[in-house]
C-alpha positions as CSV (number, residue, x, y, z in Angstrom):
1,M,6.3,-17.8,21.1
2,S,7.4,-20.9,22.9
3,E,10.7,-22.6,22.3
4,D,9.1,-25.7,20.7
5,K,7.0,-23.6,18.4
6,L,10.0,-21.6,17.3
7,E,12.0,-24.7,16.7
8,N,9.2,-26.2,14.6
9,F,8.8,-23.0,12.7
10,Y,12.6,-23.0,12.0
11,K,12.6,-26.6,10.8
12,E,9.6,-26.0,8.5
13,R,11.3,-23.0,6.9
14,L,14.5,-24.9,6.5
15,E,12.8,-27.8,4.8
16,E,11.0,-25.4,2.5
17,K,14.2,-23.7,1.5
18,I,16.0,-27.1,0.9
19,I,13.1,-28.4,-1.3
20,F,12.9,-25.2,-3.4
21,C,16.7,-25.1,-3.8
22,L,16.7,-28.8,-4.8
23,A,13.9,-28.2,-7.4
24,D,15.6,-25.1,-8.8
25,R,19.2,-26.5,-9.0
26,K,18.1,-29.9,-10.5
27,G,15.2,-28.6,-12.6
28,L,12.7,-30.7,-10.8
29,E,9.0,-30.4,-10.2
30,L,8.3,-29.5,-6.5
31,E,6.6,-32.9,-5.9
32,K,9.7,-34.8,-7.1
33,A,12.0,-32.5,-5.0
34,M,9.8,-33.1,-2.0
35,D,9.9,-36.9,-2.6
36,I,13.7,-36.8,-2.8
37,Y,14.1,-34.7,0.3
38,Y,11.6,-36.6,2.5
39,N,13.3,-39.9,1.6
40,S,16.8,-38.5,2.4
41,R,19.0,-39.0,5.3
42,L,19.1,-35.2,5.7
43,A,15.3,-35.1,6.3
44,S,15.5,-37.7,9.0
45,L,18.3,-35.8,10.7
46,I,16.4,-32.5,10.6
47,L,13.2,-34.1,11.9
48,S,15.0,-35.8,14.9
């Protein structure tokens, strides 16, 4: 697996874990947790 593919895989799993954790801890639906995450500063930092 190339370095770029591995990095993308890692970022996707990290985002998934963050979204599930946010939904679980705050009692949110996954769609709402995704909306909060993808509009956060953290998401922009991870994507850069």
